PDB file of N, CA, C and O in Angstrom:
ATOM      1  N   UNK A   1       1.005  -1.301  -0.038  1.00  0.00           N
ATOM      2  CA  UNK A   1       0.125   0.030  -0.056  1.00  0.00           C
ATOM      3  C   UNK A   1       0.760   1.135   0.024  1.00  0.00           C
ATOM      4  O   UNK A   1       0.242   2.146   0.499  1.00  0.00           O
ATOM      5  N   UNK A   2       1.989   1.088  -0.440  1.00  0.00           N
ATOM      6  CA  UNK A   2       3.183   2.002  -0.200  1.00  0.00           C
ATOM      7  C   UNK A   2       3.196   2.730  -1.564  1.00  0.00           C
ATOM      8  O   UNK A   2       3.311   3.955  -1.579  1.00  0.00           O
ATOM      9  N   UNK A   3       3.081   2.016  -2.724  1.00  0.00           N
ATOM     10  CA  UNK A   3       3.328   2.489  -3.834  1.00  0.00           C
ATOM     11  C   UNK A   3       2.603   4.016  -4.268  1.00  0.00           C
ATOM     12  O   UNK A   3       1.498   4.355  -3.845  1.00  0.00           O
ATOM     13  N   UNK A   4       3.410   4.816  -5.146  1.00  0.00           N
ATOM     14  CA  UNK A   4       3.012   6.045  -5.299  1.00  0.00           C
ATOM     15  C   UNK A   4       1.620   6.278  -6.106  1.00  0.00           C
ATOM     16  O   UNK A   4       0.903   7.278  -6.053  1.00  0.00           O
ATOM     17  N   UNK A   5       1.460   5.305  -6.732  1.00  0.00           N
ATOM     18  CA  UNK A   5       0.442   5.266  -7.822  1.00  0.00           C
ATOM     19  C   UNK A   5      -0.796   4.787  -7.043  1.00  0.00           C
ATOM     20  O   UNK A   5      -0.805   3.767  -6.354  1.00  0.00           O
ATOM     21  N   UNK A   6      -1.960   5.713  -7.233  1.00  0.00           N
ATOM     22  CA  UNK A   6      -3.244   5.247  -6.480  1.00  0.00           C
ATOM     23  C   UNK A   6      -3.651   4.205  -7.278  1.00  0.00           C
ATOM     24  O   UNK A   6      -4.079   3.235  -6.653  1.00  0.00           O
ATOM     25  N   UNK A   7      -3.641   4.099  -8.755  1.00  0.00           N
ATOM     26  CA  UNK A   7      -4.357   3.276  -9.341  1.00  0.00           C
ATOM     27  C   UNK A   7      -3.887   1.675  -8.838  1.00  0.00           C
ATOM     28  O   UNK A   7      -4.648   0.721  -8.679  1.00  0.00           O
ATOM     29  N   UNK A   8      -2.511   1.698  -8.660  1.00  0.00           N
ATOM     30  CA  UNK A   8      -2.045   0.440  -8.377  1.00  0.00           C
ATOM     31  C   UNK A   8      -2.495   0.096  -7.079  1.00  0.00           C
ATOM     32  O   UNK A   8      -2.860  -1.070  -6.926  1.00  0.00           O
ATOM     33  N   UNK A   9      -2.551   0.949  -6.012  1.00  0.00           N
ATOM     34  CA  UNK A   9      -3.116   0.706  -4.603  1.00  0.00           C
ATOM     35  C   UNK A   9      -4.514   0.289  -4.563  1.00  0.00           C
ATOM     36  O   UNK A   9      -4.837  -0.547  -3.719  1.00  0.00           O
ATOM     37  N   UNK A  10      -5.623   0.894  -5.587  1.00  0.00           N
ATOM     38  CA  UNK A  10      -6.615   0.414  -5.995  1.00  0.00           C
ATOM     39  C   UNK A  10      -6.799  -0.791  -6.479  1.00  0.00           C
ATOM     40  O   UNK A  10      -7.726  -1.473  -6.043  1.00  0.00           O
ATOM     41  N   UNK A  11      -6.026  -1.227  -7.377  1.00  0.00           N
ATOM     42  CA  UNK A  11      -5.948  -2.627  -7.906  1.00  0.00           C
ATOM     43  C   UNK A  11      -5.593  -3.521  -7.098  1.00  0.00           C
ATOM     44  O   UNK A  11      -6.184  -4.599  -7.161  1.00  0.00           O
ATOM     45  N   UNK A  12      -4.601  -3.346  -6.177  1.00  0.00           N
ATOM     46  CA  UNK A  12      -4.185  -4.437  -5.393  1.00  0.00           C
ATOM     47  C   UNK A  12      -5.545  -4.716  -4.102  1.00  0.00           C
ATOM     48  O   UNK A  12      -5.809  -5.868  -3.756  1.00  0.00           O
ATOM     49  N   UNK A  13      -6.121  -3.786  -3.646  1.00  0.00           N
ATOM     50  CA  UNK A  13      -7.221  -3.865  -2.853  1.00  0.00           C
ATOM     51  C   UNK A  13      -8.199  -4.793  -3.485  1.00  0.00           C
ATOM     52  O   UNK A  13      -8.511  -5.888  -3.018  1.00  0.00           O
ATOM     53  N   UNK A  14      -8.655  -4.272  -4.580  1.00  0.00           N
ATOM     54  CA  UNK A  14      -9.530  -5.061  -5.666  1.00  0.00           C
ATOM     55  C   UNK A  14      -9.121  -6.336  -5.856  1.00  0.00           C
ATOM     56  O   UNK A  14     -10.123  -6.981  -6.163  1.00  0.00           O
ATOM     57  N   UNK A  15      -8.200  -7.007  -5.834  1.00  0.00           N
ATOM     58  CA  UNK A  15      -7.363  -8.130  -5.650  1.00  0.00           C
ATOM     59  C   UNK A  15      -7.411  -9.244  -4.576  1.00  0.00           C
ATOM     60  O   UNK A  15      -7.210 -10.454  -4.679  1.00  0.00           O
ATOM     61  N   UNK A  16      -7.734  -8.480  -3.527  1.00  0.00           N
ATOM     62  CA  UNK A  16      -7.644  -9.163  -2.394  1.00  0.00           C
ATOM     63  C   UNK A  16      -8.931 -10.431  -2.419  1.00  0.00           C
ATOM     64  O   UNK A  16     -10.104 -10.099  -2.591  1.00  0.00           O
ATOM     65  N   UNK A  17      -8.569 -11.736  -2.244  1.00  0.00           N
ATOM     66  CA  UNK A  17      -9.436 -12.799  -2.266  1.00  0.00           C
ATOM     67  C   UNK A  17     -10.485 -12.630  -0.918  1.00  0.00           C
ATOM     68  O   UNK A  17     -10.140 -12.155   0.164  1.00  0.00           O
ATOM     69  N   UNK A  18     -11.645 -13.062  -1.207  1.00  0.00           N
ATOM     70  CA  UNK A  18     -12.699 -13.161  -0.122  1.00  0.00           C
ATOM     71  C   UNK A  18     -13.010 -14.448  -0.090  1.00  0.00           C
ATOM     72  O   UNK A  18     -13.114 -15.100  -1.129  1.00  0.00           O
ATOM     73  N   UNK A  19     -13.238 -15.084   1.389  1.00  0.00           N
ATOM     74  CA  UNK A  19     -13.188 -14.028   2.308  1.00  0.00           C
ATOM     75  C   UNK A  19     -11.620 -13.649   2.541  1.00  0.00           C
ATOM     76  O   UNK A  19     -10.606 -14.312   2.324  1.00  0.00           O
ATOM     77  N   UNK A  20     -11.819 -12.175   3.129  1.00  0.00           N
ATOM     78  CA  UNK A  20     -10.410 -11.744   3.344  1.00  0.00           C
ATOM     79  C   UNK A  20      -9.830 -12.355   4.461  1.00  0.00           C
ATOM     80  O   UNK A  20     -10.604 -12.714   5.348  1.00  0.00           O
ATOM     81  N   UNK A  21      -8.705 -12.536   4.595  1.00  0.00           N
ATOM     82  CA  UNK A  21      -7.787 -13.344   5.676  1.00  0.00           C
ATOM     83  C   UNK A  21      -7.575 -12.321   6.796  1.00  0.00           C
ATOM     84  O   UNK A  21      -7.286 -11.165   6.488  1.00  0.00           O
ATOM     85  N   UNK A  22      -7.675 -12.602   7.792  1.00  0.00           N
ATOM     86  CA  UNK A  22      -7.792 -11.657   8.974  1.00  0.00           C
ATOM     87  C   UNK A  22      -6.503 -10.991   9.062  1.00  0.00           C
ATOM     88  O   UNK A  22      -6.379  -9.812   9.395  1.00  0.00           O
ATOM     89  N   UNK A  23      -5.408 -11.879   8.712  1.00  0.00           N
ATOM     90  CA  UNK A  23      -3.953 -11.454   8.815  1.00  0.00           C
ATOM     91  C   UNK A  23      -3.919 -10.334   7.751  1.00  0.00           C
ATOM     92  O   UNK A  23      -2.915  -9.636   7.891  1.00  0.00           O
ATOM     93  N   UNK A  24      -4.631  -9.995   6.837  1.00  0.00           N
ATOM     94  CA  UNK A  24      -4.587  -8.664   5.872  1.00  0.00           C
ATOM     95  C   UNK A  24      -5.195  -7.762   6.363  1.00  0.00           C
ATOM     96  O   UNK A  24      -4.780  -6.686   5.932  1.00  0.00           O
ATOM     97  N   UNK A  25      -6.350  -7.621   7.386  1.00  0.00           N
ATOM     98  CA  UNK A  25      -6.752  -6.602   7.943  1.00  0.00           C
ATOM     99  C   UNK A  25      -5.865  -5.134   8.137  1.00  0.00           C
ATOM    100  O   UNK A  25      -6.148  -4.016   7.709  1.00  0.00           O
ATOM    101  N   UNK A  26      -4.730  -5.565   8.919  1.00  0.00           N
ATOM    102  CA  UNK A  26      -3.845  -4.477   9.407  1.00  0.00           C
ATOM    103  C   UNK A  26      -3.271  -4.117   8.305  1.00  0.00           C
ATOM    104  O   UNK A  26      -2.333  -3.351   8.526  1.00  0.00           O
ATOM    105  N   UNK A  27      -3.478  -4.401   6.961  1.00  0.00           N
ATOM    106  CA  UNK A  27      -2.570  -3.991   5.985  1.00  0.00           C
ATOM    107  C   UNK A  27      -3.804  -2.886   5.243  1.00  0.00           C
ATOM    108  O   UNK A  27      -3.537  -1.791   4.749  1.00  0.00           O
ATOM    109  N   UNK A  28      -4.992  -3.429   5.318  1.00  0.00           N
ATOM    110  CA  UNK A  28      -6.364  -2.595   4.650  1.00  0.00           C
ATOM    111  C   UNK A  28      -6.668  -1.487   5.432  1.00  0.00           C
ATOM    112  O   UNK A  28      -6.777  -0.359   4.953  1.00  0.00           O
ATOM    113  N   UNK A  29      -6.812  -1.752   6.634  1.00  0.00           N
ATOM    114  CA  UNK A  29      -7.339  -0.511   7.754  1.00  0.00           C
ATOM    115  C   UNK A  29      -6.618   0.659   7.329  1.00  0.00           C
ATOM    116  O   UNK A  29      -7.313   1.525   6.796  1.00  0.00           O
ATOM    117  N   UNK A  30      -5.456   0.876   7.433  1.00  0.00           N
ATOM    118  CA  UNK A  30      -4.530   2.062   7.347  1.00  0.00           C
ATOM    119  C   UNK A  30      -4.786   2.894   5.963  1.00  0.00           C
ATOM    120  O   UNK A  30      -4.593   4.104   5.845  1.00  0.00           O
ATOM    121  N   UNK A  31      -5.344   1.853   4.752  1.00  0.00           N
ATOM    122  CA  UNK A  31      -5.378   2.398   3.614  1.00  0.00           C
ATOM    123  C   UNK A  31      -6.933   3.155   3.843  1.00  0.00           C
ATOM    124  O   UNK A  31      -7.110   4.120   3.099  1.00  0.00           O
ATOM    125  N   UNK A  32      -7.686   2.936   4.466  1.00  0.00           N
ATOM    126  CA  UNK A  32      -9.080   3.911   4.721  1.00  0.00           C
ATOM    127  C   UNK A  32      -8.699   5.152   4.992  1.00  0.00           C
ATOM    128  O   UNK A  32      -9.616   5.935   4.742  1.00  0.00           O
ATOM    129  N   UNK A  33      -7.643   5.726   5.439  1.00  0.00           N
ATOM    130  CA  UNK A  33      -7.169   6.913   5.577  1.00  0.00           C
ATOM    131  C   UNK A  33      -5.942   7.771   4.370  1.00  0.00           C
ATOM    132  O   UNK A  33      -5.281   8.804   4.478  1.00  0.00           O
ATOM    133  N   UNK A  34      -6.071   6.811   3.342  1.00  0.00           N
ATOM    134  CA  UNK A  34      -5.398   7.242   2.170  1.00  0.00           C
ATOM    135  C   UNK A  34      -5.869   8.447   1.611  1.00  0.00           C
ATOM    136  O   UNK A  34      -7.082   8.591   1.454  1.00  0.00           O
ATOM    137  N   UNK A  35      -4.839   9.596   1.192  1.00  0.00           N
ATOM    138  CA  UNK A  35      -5.560  10.657   0.599  1.00  0.00           C
ATOM    139  C   UNK A  35      -6.247  10.744  -0.782  1.00  0.00           C
ATOM    140  O   UNK A  35      -6.841  11.721  -1.240  1.00  0.00           O
ATOM    141  N   UNK A  36      -6.045   9.483  -1.384  1.00  0.00           N
ATOM    142  CA  UNK A  36      -6.682   9.496  -2.629  1.00  0.00           C
ATOM    143  C   UNK A  36      -8.182   8.769  -2.415  1.00  0.00           C
ATOM    144  O   UNK A  36      -8.068   7.614  -2.006  1.00  0.00           O
ATOM    145  N   UNK A  37      -9.150   9.084  -2.551  1.00  0.00           N
ATOM    146  CA  UNK A  37     -10.725   8.704  -2.002  1.00  0.00           C
ATOM    147  C   UNK A  37     -10.753   7.512  -2.917  1.00  0.00           C
ATOM    148  O   UNK A  37     -11.623   6.704  -2.592  1.00  0.00           O
ATOM    149  N   UNK A  38     -10.149   7.228  -3.814  1.00  0.00           N
ATOM    150  CA  UNK A  38     -10.504   6.005  -4.603  1.00  0.00           C
ATOM    151  C   UNK A  38      -9.909   4.749  -3.908  1.00  0.00           C
ATOM    152  O   UNK A  38     -10.408   3.626  -3.841  1.00  0.00           O
ATOM    153  N   UNK A  39      -8.760   5.186  -3.417  1.00  0.00           N
ATOM    154  CA  UNK A  39      -8.060   3.850  -2.357  1.00  0.00           C
ATOM    155  C   UNK A  39      -8.789   4.021  -1.251  1.00  0.00           C
ATOM    156  O   UNK A  39      -9.279   2.967  -0.847  1.00  0.00           O
ATOM    157  N   UNK A  40      -9.074   5.104  -0.525  1.00  0.00           N
ATOM    158  CA  UNK A  40      -9.956   4.957   0.528  1.00  0.00           C
ATOM    159  C   UNK A  40     -11.090   3.942   0.560  1.00  0.00           C
ATOM    160  O   UNK A  40     -11.287   3.076   1.412  1.00  0.00           O
ATOM    161  N   UNK A  41     -12.043   4.311  -0.914  1.00  0.00           N
ATOM    162  CA  UNK A  41     -13.082   3.400  -0.907  1.00  0.00           C
ATOM    163  C   UNK A  41     -12.874   2.025  -1.179  1.00  0.00           C
ATOM    164  O   UNK A  41     -13.632   1.166  -0.729  1.00  0.00           O
ATOM    165  N   UNK A  42     -11.884   1.761  -1.894  1.00  0.00           N
ATOM    166  CA  UNK A  42     -11.368   0.312  -2.090  1.00  0.00           C
ATOM    167  C   UNK A  42     -11.204  -0.326  -1.031  1.00  0.00           C
ATOM    168  O   UNK A  42     -11.813  -1.384  -0.872  1.00  0.00           O
ATOM    169  N   UNK A  43     -10.371   0.152  -0.090  1.00  0.00           N
ATOM    170  CA  UNK A  43     -10.136  -0.146   1.098  1.00  0.00           C
ATOM    171  C   UNK A  43     -11.498  -0.968   1.946  1.00  0.00           C
ATOM    172  O   UNK A  43     -11.676  -2.126   2.324  1.00  0.00           O
ATOM    173  N   UNK A  44     -12.332   0.330   2.005  1.00  0.00           N
ATOM    174  CA  UNK A  44     -13.651   0.191   2.688  1.00  0.00           C
ATOM    175  C   UNK A  44     -14.443  -0.983   2.097  1.00  0.00           C
ATOM    176  O   UNK A  44     -15.148  -1.690   2.817  1.00  0.00           O
ATOM    177  N   UNK A  45     -14.327  -1.164   0.878  1.00  0.00           N
ATOM    178  CA  UNK A  45     -15.179  -2.160  -0.027  1.00  0.00           C
ATOM    179  C   UNK A  45     -14.614  -3.417   0.384  1.00  0.00           C
ATOM    180  O   UNK A  45     -15.372  -4.333   0.701  1.00  0.00           O
ATOM    181  N   UNK A  46     -13.155  -3.588   0.419  1.00  0.00           N
ATOM    182  CA  UNK A  46     -12.486  -5.029   0.954  1.00  0.00           C
ATOM    183  C   UNK A  46     -13.075  -5.280   2.246  1.00  0.00           C
ATOM    184  O   UNK A  46     -13.636  -6.334   2.545  1.00  0.00           O
ATOM    185  N   UNK A  47     -12.946  -4.376   2.933  1.00  0.00           N
ATOM    186  CA  UNK A  47     -13.383  -4.962   4.834  1.00  0.00           C
ATOM    187  C   UNK A  47     -14.885  -5.073   4.746  1.00  0.00           C
ATOM    188  O   UNK A  47     -15.406  -6.046   5.291  1.00  0.00           O
ATOM    189  N   UNK A  48     -15.732  -4.085   4.049  1.00  0.00           N
ATOM    190  CA  UNK A  48     -17.063  -4.433   4.229  1.00  0.00           C
ATOM    191  C   UNK A  48     -17.570  -5.516   3.476  1.00  0.00           C
ATOM    192  O   UNK A  48     -18.730  -5.836   3.735  1.00  0.00           O
ATOM    193  N   UNK A  49     -16.944  -6.186   2.563  1.00  0.00           N
ATOM    194  CA  UNK A  49     -17.084  -7.320   1.790  1.00  0.00           C
ATOM    195  C   UNK A  49     -17.211  -8.568   2.873  1.00  0.00           C
ATOM    196  O   UNK A  49     -17.879  -9.573   2.631  1.00  0.00           O
ATOM    197  N   UNK A  50     -16.522  -8.373   4.020  1.00  0.00           N
ATOM    198  CA  UNK A  50     -16.580  -9.334   5.136  1.00  0.00           C
ATOM    199  C   UNK A  50     -17.188  -9.059   6.150  1.00  0.00           C
ATOM    200  O   UNK A  50     -17.328  -9.935   7.004  1.00  0.00           O
ATOM    201  N   UNK A  51     -17.690  -7.844   6.334  1.00  0.00           N
ATOM    202  CA  UNK A  51     -18.408  -7.560   7.459  1.00  0.00           C
ATOM    203  C   UNK A  51     -19.836  -8.437   7.533  1.00  0.00           C
ATOM    204  O   UNK A  51     -20.124  -8.925   8.626  1.00  0.00           O
ATOM    205  N   UNK A  52     -20.591  -8.615   6.580  1.00  0.00           N
ATOM    206  CA  UNK A  52     -21.749  -9.692   6.649  1.00  0.00           C
ATOM    207  C   UNK A  52     -21.355 -10.984   7.220  1.00  0.00           C
ATOM    208  O   UNK A  52     -22.091 -11.527   8.044  1.00  0.00           O
ATOM    209  N   UNK A  53     -20.339 -11.478   6.876  1.00  0.00           N
ATOM    210  CA  UNK A  53     -19.875 -12.743   7.326  1.00  0.00           C
ATOM    211  C   UNK A  53     -19.384 -12.771   8.791  1.00  0.00           C
ATOM    212  O   UNK A  53     -19.980 -13.424   9.648  1.00  0.00           O
ATOM    213  N   UNK A  54     -18.230 -12.008   9.062  1.00  0.00           N
ATOM    214  CA  UNK A  54     -17.961 -12.059  10.494  1.00  0.00           C
ATOM    215  C   UNK A  54     -17.545 -10.344  10.900  1.00  0.00           C
ATOM    216  O   UNK A  54     -16.472  -9.741  10.876  1.00  0.00           O
ATOM    217  N   UNK A  55     -18.653 -10.018  11.193  1.00  0.00           N
ATOM    218  CA  UNK A  55     -18.906  -8.393  11.757  1.00  0.00           C
ATOM    219  C   UNK A  55     -18.096  -8.121  12.766  1.00  0.00           C
ATOM    220  O   UNK A  55     -17.552  -7.016  12.742  1.00  0.00           O
ATOM    221  N   UNK A  56     -17.803  -9.055  13.917  1.00  0.00           N
ATOM    222  CA  UNK A  56     -17.203  -8.745  15.077  1.00  0.00           C
ATOM    223  C   UNK A  56     -15.652  -8.718  14.584  1.00  0.00           C
ATOM    224  O   UNK A  56     -14.927  -7.936  15.200  1.00  0.00           O
ATOM    225  N   UNK A  57     -15.280  -9.201  13.926  1.00  0.00           N
ATOM    226  CA  UNK A  57     -13.891  -9.341  13.466  1.00  0.00           C
ATOM    227  C   UNK A  57     -13.557  -8.130  12.712  1.00  0.00           C
ATOM    228  O   UNK A  57     -12.463  -7.605  12.920  1.00  0.00           O
ATOM    229  N   UNK A  58     -14.312  -7.661  11.920  1.00  0.00           N
ATOM    230  CA  UNK A  58     -14.180  -6.463  11.006  1.00  0.00           C
ATOM    231  C   UNK A  58     -14.228  -5.131  12.067  1.00  0.00           C
ATOM    232  O   UNK A  58     -13.366  -4.258  12.165  1.00  0.00           O
ATOM    233  N   UNK A  59     -15.219  -5.219  12.663  1.00  0.00           N
ATOM    234  CA  UNK A  59     -15.287  -4.037  13.733  1.00  0.00           C
ATOM    235  C   UNK A  59     -14.118  -4.106  14.731  1.00  0.00           C
ATOM    236  O   UNK A  59     -13.657  -3.026  15.100  1.00  0.00           O
ATOM    237  N   UNK A  60     -13.705  -4.975  15.100  1.00  0.00           N
ATOM    238  CA  UNK A  60     -12.247  -5.266  15.889  1.00  0.00           C
ATOM    239  C   UNK A  60     -11.298  -4.761  15.268  1.00  0.00           C
ATOM    240  O   UNK A  60     -10.560  -3.934  15.803  1.00  0.00           O
ATOM    241  N   UNK A  61     -11.128  -5.215  13.877  1.00  0.00           N
ATOM    242  CA  UNK A  61      -9.982  -4.548  13.033  1.00  0.00           C
ATOM    243  C   UNK A  61     -10.156  -3.059  12.702  1.00  0.00           C
ATOM    244  O   UNK A  61      -9.146  -2.397  12.463  1.00  0.00           O
ATOM    245  N   UNK A  62     -11.216  -2.564  12.675  1.00  0.00           N
ATOM    246  CA  UNK A  62     -11.569  -1.049  12.496  1.00  0.00           C
ATOM    247  C   UNK A  62     -11.229  -0.186  13.484  1.00  0.00           C
ATOM    248  O   UNK A  62     -10.754   0.927  13.259  1.00  0.00           O
ATOM    249  N   UNK A  63     -11.442  -0.632  14.576  1.00  0.00           N
ATOM    250  CA  UNK A  63     -11.074   0.250  16.071  1.00  0.00           C
ATOM    251  C   UNK A  63     -12.014   1.526  15.778  1.00  0.00           C
ATOM    252  O   UNK A  63     -12.851   1.600  14.879  1.00  0.00           O
ATOM    253  N   UNK A  64     -11.705   2.484  16.703  1.00  0.00           N
ATOM    254  CA  UNK A  64     -12.432   3.641  16.539  1.00  0.00           C
ATOM    255  C   UNK A  64     -12.219   4.342  15.449  1.00  0.00           C
ATOM    256  O   UNK A  64     -13.147   4.636  14.696  1.00  0.00           O
ATOM    257  N   UNK A  65     -10.686   4.778  15.174  1.00  0.00           N
ATOM    258  CA  UNK A  65     -10.258   5.528  13.925  1.00  0.00           C
ATOM    259  C   UNK A  65     -10.852   5.000  12.703  1.00  0.00           C
ATOM    260  O   UNK A  65     -11.358   5.793  11.909  1.00  0.00           O
ATOM    261  N   UNK A  66     -10.846   3.554  12.427  1.00  0.00           N
ATOM    262  CA  UNK A  66     -11.267   3.167  11.311  1.00  0.00           C
ATOM    263  C   UNK A  66     -12.754   3.107  11.043  1.00  0.00           C
ATOM    264  O   UNK A  66     -13.182   3.154   9.890  1.00  0.00           O
ATOM    265  N   UNK A  67     -13.530   3.006  12.074  1.00  0.00           N
ATOM    266  CA  UNK A  67     -15.061   3.110  12.017  1.00  0.00           C
ATOM    267  C   UNK A  67     -15.321   4.722  11.848  1.00  0.00           C
ATOM    268  O   UNK A  67     -16.361   5.053  11.277  1.00  0.00           O
ATOM    269  N   UNK A  68     -14.662   5.470  12.193  1.00  0.00           N
ATOM    270  CA  UNK A  68     -14.883   7.041  11.861  1.00  0.00           C
ATOM    271  C   UNK A  68     -14.736   7.368  10.472  1.00  0.00           C
ATOM    272  O   UNK A  68     -15.416   8.187   9.853  1.00  0.00           O
ATOM    273  N   UNK A  69     -13.391   6.364   9.843  1.00  0.00           N
ATOM    274  CA  UNK A  69     -13.063   6.581   8.468  1.00  0.00           C
ATOM    275  C   UNK A  69     -14.206   6.014   7.524  1.00  0.00           C
ATOM    276  O   UNK A  69     -14.611   6.526   6.480  1.00  0.00           O
ATOM    277  N   UNK A  70     -14.586   4.968   8.063  1.00  0.00           N
ATOM    278  CA  UNK A  70     -15.745   4.117   7.027  1.00  0.00           C
ATOM    279  C   UNK A  70     -16.967   5.152   7.256  1.00  0.00           C
ATOM    280  O   UNK A  70     -17.701   5.298   6.279  1.00  0.00           O
ATOM    281  N   UNK A  71     -17.239   5.795   8.274  1.00  0.00           N
ATOM    282  CA  UNK A  71     -18.644   6.490   8.271  1.00  0.00           C
ATOM    283  C   UNK A  71     -18.560   7.802   7.435  1.00  0.00           C
ATOM    284  O   UNK A  71     -19.481   8.136   6.689  1.00  0.00           O
ATOM    285  N   UNK A  72     -17.420   8.533   7.588  1.00  0.00           N
ATOM    286  CA  UNK A  72     -17.190   9.660   6.375  1.00  0.00           C
ATOM    287  C   UNK A  72     -17.074   9.059   5.342  1.00  0.00           C
ATOM    288  O   UNK A  72     -17.575   9.756   4.460  1.00  0.00           O
ATOM    289  N   UNK A  73     -16.688   8.140   4.941  1.00  0.00           N
ATOM    290  CA  UNK A  73     -16.890   7.524   3.616  1.00  0.00           C
ATOM    291  C   UNK A  73     -18.445   7.138   3.190  1.00  0.00           C
ATOM    292  O   UNK A  73     -19.062   7.315   2.140  1.00  0.00           O
ATOM    293  N   UNK A  74     -18.724   6.683   4.147  1.00  0.00           N
ATOM    294  CA  UNK A  74     -20.347   6.220   3.753  1.00  0.00           C
ATOM    295  C   UNK A  74     -21.010   7.523   3.321  1.00  0.00           C
ATOM    296  O   UNK A  74     -21.823   7.575   2.398  1.00  0.00           O
ATOM    297  N   UNK A  75     -20.611   8.588   4.050  1.00  0.00           N
ATOM    298  CA  UNK A  75     -21.611   9.771   3.226  1.00  0.00           C
ATOM    299  C   UNK A  75     -21.551   9.918   1.482  1.00  0.00           C
ATOM    300  O   UNK A  75     -22.335  10.517   0.745  1.00  0.00           O
ATOM    301  N   UNK A  76     -20.450   9.221   1.176  1.00  0.00           N
ATOM    302  CA  UNK A  76     -20.477   9.401  -0.416  1.00  0.00           C
ATOM    303  C   UNK A  76     -21.011   8.251  -0.928  1.00  0.00           C
ATOM    304  O   UNK A  76     -21.651   8.245  -1.980  1.00  0.00           O
ATOM    305  N   UNK A  77     -20.728   6.954  -0.051  1.00  0.00           N
ATOM    306  CA  UNK A  77     -20.923   5.548  -0.645  1.00  0.00           C
ATOM    307  C   UNK A  77     -21.818   4.886   0.428  1.00  0.00           C
ATOM    308  O   UNK A  77     -21.435   3.882   1.028  1.00  0.00           O
ATOM    309  N   UNK A  78     -23.123   5.515   0.679  1.00  0.00           N
ATOM    310  CA  UNK A  78     -23.934   4.810   1.608  1.00  0.00           C
ATOM    311  C   UNK A  78     -24.015   3.433   1.954  1.00  0.00           C
ATOM    312  O   UNK A  78     -24.325   3.073   3.089  1.00  0.00           O
ATOM    313  N   UNK A  79     -23.710   2.519   0.877  1.00  0.00           N
ATOM    314  CA  UNK A  79     -23.844   1.217   1.152  1.00  0.00           C
ATOM    315  C   UNK A  79     -22.619   0.671   2.340  1.00  0.00           C
ATOM    316  O   UNK A  79     -22.793  -0.286   3.094  1.00  0.00           O
ATOM    317  N   UNK A  80     -21.535   1.415   2.296  1.00  0.00           N
ATOM    318  CA  UNK A  80     -20.452   1.356   3.235  1.00  0.00           C
ATOM    319  C   UNK A  80     -20.967   1.244   4.658  1.00  0.00           C
ATOM    320  O   UNK A  80     -20.382   0.521   5.463  1.00  0.00           O
ATOM    321  N   UNK A  81     -21.933   1.868   4.955  1.00  0.00           N
ATOM    322  CA  UNK A  81     -22.301   1.898   6.512  1.00  0.00           C
ATOM    323  C   UNK A  81     -22.714   0.649   7.089  1.00  0.00           C
ATOM    324  O   UNK A  81     -22.771   0.577   8.316  1.00  0.00           O
ATOM    325  N   UNK A  82     -22.964  -0.193   6.489  1.00  0.00           N
ATOM    326  CA  UNK A  82     -23.078  -1.482   6.821  1.00  0.00           C
ATOM    327  C   UNK A  82     -22.130  -1.959   7.472  1.00  0.00           C
ATOM    328  O   UNK A  82     -22.405  -2.936   8.168  1.00  0.00           O
ATOM    329  N   UNK A  83     -21.015  -1.562   7.476  1.00  0.00           N
ATOM    330  CA  UNK A  83     -19.822  -2.164   8.134  1.00  0.00           C
ATOM    331  C   UNK A  83     -19.776  -1.774   9.569  1.00  0.00           C
ATOM    332  O   UNK A  83     -19.329  -2.541  10.422  1.00  0.00           O
ATOM    333  N   UNK A  84     -20.234  -0.588   9.842  1.00  0.00           N
ATOM    334  CA  UNK A  84     -19.970  -0.146  11.222  1.00  0.00           C
ATOM    335  C   UNK A  84     -21.366  -0.415  12.084  1.00  0.00           C
ATOM    336  O   UNK A  84     -21.512   0.105  13.190  1.00  0.00           O
ATOM    337  N   UNK A  85     -22.249  -1.159  11.565  1.00  0.00           N
ATOM    338  CA  UNK A  85     -23.393  -1.332  12.150  1.00  0.00           C
ATOM    339  C   UNK A  85     -23.379  -2.489  13.292  1.00  0.00           C
ATOM    340  O   UNK A  85     -24.405  -2.749  13.921  1.00  0.00           O
TER     341      UNK A  85
END
């Protein structure tokens, strides 16, 4: 997630297999704060895809900061709100 090209970061997040291994959460969660909105949204989508299967694990991985970032992103993409419910 450190490549300077946001398109590459988005592609990497989109290629994460589902269900996402919990070991990947620490890599994905910081991307929620990426300065590029597309990267942040791709990170949120990667995490939210798992929220319906294991909501406790996703909420735990998000922590308060990640949950706040998801809520902010949900203003633009309302379907992401399901991650923090």
